[in-house]
N, C-alpha and C positions, 0 to 999 in steps of 0.2 A: 858495517857490512852485515847483512841479515845472516843468521846461521842457516846452514844448509838443510837442516831438518825442519824448518819451517816453510812449508809449501812445497818441499821436494820430497818424493817418496825415496825411501832407502831400499837397498836390495832385500833386506829382510822383509820389508812390507811388501814389495812386490812378489816375493816368492810365497808369503803368507796368503796374499790374495789369490794367486793363481792356484795354490794348492786348495783354497776353499772352494773355488768354482769347479776345479777338477773332482773333488770329493763329492760335491753335490750331484754331478753328472754321473759319477759312478754308483751312488748310493739310490739315485732316483729309480732306475729300473728295478733294482732289489727291493725297494720299498714298495713300488707298484706291485711287485710279484707276491710280496707278503701280504698286501692288502686284498689282492685277488684271491689268495688262498685262504685268508680269513674268512672273505665273504662266502666262500664256497662251503666253510666248515660251520657257518653260523647256524645256530639251534633256533628252530621256529618259536616264535614268540606267541603263547597260547594263552597268557594271563591277562592281557589287555588289548584294546584296540585304540588307535589314535586316529582322530578325524582327519579327513583329507583336506577339508577347508576349515578355516577358522569361524566359529559361530558368528553370526551377525549381532549387532548391538554394541553397546559400550558399558562401562563400569564406573562406579564413583566410590571414593573411599569415605567411610562413615565412621565417626568415632563410636565404638561400640559401647563404652563405658565413660560417657560424658562426666565430667567432674572427678573423676577417679584417676589417681596417679600412683605410680608403682616405682620401686627402687631397683633398677637393673634386672627387669624380669628376664627370665631365660626359659620358660617353659609354661604352658597353660594344660591343665589336666582336668578332664570332667570325671565325675563320679558315676560308676556304672549304674544305670537304671534312674539316673537323676538328671533331668534336663533343666533344673531350676538353679543349679550351681555350678560355678567354675572356679577352679583353684589356680592361683597365679604364684609360680615360685619366683621368689627374688633371691638374687645371687648372694647378698650379704647374710642370708640364713634366716629368711622369714617367708611364710605361705600366707597368702591373702585368699580369704573365701569370698567371692563374689556372688552376691545374691542377683540373679538376672531378672529383667523385667523391663517395664517402660522407664523406670527410674532406678537404674542399678545402684546398689551400696555394697560396701565390704566391710569385712573385720578380719581380725588376724586369727588364722587357723593354728598356726604353730610359730614359735619364735626360738631359734636355737643359735642366734647370733653369737652367744657367749662361747660357743665351741666350734665355729667355722671360721677356717683361714680364707681371708678374701685378699686377692692381689693376682696379677697377671690373669689367668684363666680359672683360677682357683674360686671356690664358693659352694654354695648348695646348688646342685646341678640336675637333680633328676627326683621325679615323684611318680609313685605308682599305688593305686589303691588295690588290695586284695579282692579277688573276684567275689568273696563272701564278706565284703566289708560290712554290709548291714548287721551280719551276724557277729563277726569277730571284732570289728572296729580296727583292723590292722592296716597300716600303710607304710610304704618303703622309701627311704630317701638314699641318695647317693650325694656325698658332699666330701670336701677336703677338710680334715680336721685341724685344729689349731695346735695340736700338741707337736712334740718333736717328731721331725720326718715328714710333716705335713701328709699323712696317710690318705689315700683314696678310701673312703668308709662306706660301706653298704650297712644300713641298719633298718630295724623294724620298729615302728612306733605305734602307739594305740591312742585312741579317743579317750577322752575323760567319760567315765560312766555317767550314764543319764542321757538327756535328750539335747544337751548344748552343742554336740558335734564339734568339739575343740580338741585338737591334739594335746597330748600330754608330753612334755619335754622330758620328764623323769621315767617314761616308760620304754626308754631306748634300750633295743637289744642289739648288739652289735654282730654282724655276720662275718663281714670280711673287713680287715683293717690293713691295707697294703702300702707300705712305705713308698713315697713317690720322691725322687730326688730332683725333679724339676716342677715348675710352677705352670707349664702349659700342657696341652694334649691330655686332658684328664678324661675326656669322655663323660659319661655319667647318666645317659638317658636310659629309662626304665620302662619297661612295658611287660605286662602279662599276656601271653598268647593264649589262642583258643585251646591249647593243651593244659593251661592252668599253671604252667611254669613261668617263673620269672626270667625276662631277657635283660641282661646288663651290658651296655655298651661301655667298652673300656678303650681309653686312648693309649698310645705308644710310650707314655711315661714323659715325653717332653723332648727338649732340644730341638733339632731340626734334621729332616730327611732320615728319620728312624735311626739316628746315628748310635742309638743303644741297641739297636738290632732286635727289639723285643718282638717286631712283626714276624721274625723267624724262628720263634721259640715256642714250644708247647709244653716244655717241661720246666719252666722257671717260674716267673711271677705272674701276676693277674694284669696283663697289659696287652694292648693290640689285638683285641678280639671281641667276641660277643659271648657271654657267659649264659648258659640255660640252666637254672637251678631249681630245685624242688623245695619251696620254703614250707610246705606241707609235710615233708619227710614221710612220704608214702613207703609202705613196708617193702615194695619191689625196688625202691631207688637204692643207691649206694652211698655209702659215707665217703666224704672227700678224702683225698690223700693229706697226710700229714703236711702242714707248710705253715711257716711262722704267720702268714697274713690271715690264716683261717681261724676264726673264733669258734665258728659252728652253727647250729641251729638250721642247718639245711642239708639236704642231700643232692647226689647227682643222678638224673635219670638214667636208667639202666641202658637206654638205647644210645647213650653218648657214643658217637663214633671214635672218640679219642681215649676211651677207657683201656688201659693197659698199654697204651703207646708211648714209647719214648721219643720217636722220631717221626716225622711226617714227610712223605715222599723221598724217604732216604736222607733226610736233613736233620 
């Protein structure tokens, strides 16, 4: 005799199905009302325009660097004012300098694989050149360090003196060294803005669904946000608050809206 629950719906299944459809019909007008209200409150887009129709024509994929191979590339960064070089960041801890042209070639710009932890989403994750790189030779990296606690590390490096334009591993100056208890969601993208400040993208530390609740904190650790820091330490900028992860060598722009706040929107 075939068990009753193979092919026959139980009362619990019937009630569950009925509740699902009832819930959908109740929520539908509420959802539509919210969408209608949101559309009425939408802020006008004044920063970009989208074409009404797709452009004519087609495209093809071209190997930009024929014959060159990279190990887990995560970023491509150009040098300000230089259109003949491109820098490819490899997750294991190496940066390749690509000489552009009809026959591209590459060489190693920096190798810090001896201090980078690689696994999950960890590794060398970000690179940015200082706007005055031609004068000071400074560039900035974000990576997960191989030491205990696998900290997310923001550091400044400098090129070797002379005309070789090769990064010097021993020139590292650590700015932020934030312990990270998970291997994923590290962030790490770096960019200098037109204001000359360095913008640092931070992940939520890891796990899933922001289970560590870092996105709701502004008074704890360096996670789940974008930092804007003054690496030139201008006189009008402010010293960062004491924190175990702060090594120093940078300041906070004086117009940072979170200066002095312990909560945001009452939380």
